[in-house]
Steps between C-alpha positions, in 0.01 A plus 500: 500500500784740594673423171180562304447826685858615423456415135170693487662808663791481251265466209298793623811712536613411149161589356507835687850569374397417150195727515721781638750449222228512243357829628540764228725799534277804521621851411285806554524750215413855612447805278322830521328471161142394448366183341484527123801727465792366291701412807212287630474325165878425509476363852222263403703390201798427724284329766351261244831424332682435830216274627513293180879478479538410868207253485328696782804500725537878489192723542477876453225667703419844347420800719421801280370844606740549793336219699819426685594864547725747328814408305707594807280284724535197282876541449531509883295178525735339244807613693352330808500166320137482391408314179408823310630687193406841370553723196772750561737730317869559545405847631371323817832316556722804550503441874682176434720630211481870396647426153188311397298818499662615181309232304179687584630841395299733283552467124781250549382317189183448308591141402399249769712230336814698579401506864422129501851443357650678801315261735691219323839676527785407731449838669148413606578138584739625765223728633261207509745287700546783747127547535458132592747541780285785628184289481352602161431228245425615143254257343434679167701782342351531152148634581390794284268720709470767230605858419404755767297805396304764693120514540392831642206735557648762265708479180874452525691613188824617661669465832379856582146361502592269789590785733288491816338166407499214752584180315468164665813282486595169660712546808845466346759773486574485127144571390459761767812685373395458137155646536643780719762579233223537242332762710223327696462412868540123530250346741586140603208268585398139446316427169183400685464854636538687165138490372348655814791748522418616141128515581559708815749735333793393724703445181478656154639209302672162496775339302485135393491276193180512290385158617506612864341841442214330310476188722470716815233712323695812581383664172159537668655771714768650277441574131836601354757231406842646425716247319831607659636147519752592763581147623509176302388284786650151509426329828608227733307239693672429826464308824708412802814289482411341828201326333648422162819345639281225659376379166660206320720607205270344243196693625699821518618456143141432381378812673773713336452337159128555492541854645713582202235376257236702689726806459515444127123482495478829688707665229255375238170596654602833656599635160189360332254639753630857536341628175164333583493665843591840365204467258266415787625798703434732202146357481458585870590865432877505560704740290829338393793741474829412314742768626855561383691288758833678452425771767390229747817302427714811545327592829544157649862454392625661823355210700800287411727742691303470826622156621837541670487141624520352149820341391716763318450485127181295529298707250767464231530126573123444457497707181767269357294196611196645317694542180 
């Protein structure tokens, strides 16, 4: 009887162990954008692809519309070891490495493929390795978020038109300095707060890619779209190294491989959808302005001289990389 009991307990423990081993890896995917926006479509594409390729062993749980908090909140959760990733930009990583902010500089390039090439360079690979040591794990580095324009309550044809205007920006120093250099008062706030801020007159405008301006329905509150295109916004998806270092190498590779494919998909649909969304904004009464960007570029050039913590010669080095 004792022998049978011991065998039963052992069998039960093996069954429990097997069930635990078979439990899928779940990763929470948090973003501020709403369902139906291009970013949401890309995340569903990635989720389905990863579930199929992993045979259900890796599951992405999607949390749009800031359900898990702001970008800063989610990044902090990731740094604490939680199984979460979020959309970010190099502009948000300057606290870990000041040099990275240059890749989010105004009018650095209008060709996203040149920026994606930098993310594959030896220069960036060293930055990536250093970020991992500081707890940041980059999951995807080829996401195309879009080109950032300004939607406002009055026309913007020149930088002079921005004087006295409060323009919402994300809370990163590069965009704050860029909008300030062009003449406006930058007003940092989470994306979820922008619509009511426009409705209440707290801000006069907002900068973002077309897909976000339309997806957040911000054109209901501001009717002038100025196509200044001051940042070609390539983005990162990142989580915490504390979580990702616990995954088996095969699963980690599968996550990275499928993330890259999802990034390529983002480049395809973001470009395709912009013109459609501009058309819908026009139908809703938005006036689209195509200003001469040269004065905006000239006004914002001084931003690159405002970062004393950058490695000497960094701007020239990045310009060579871009060429």
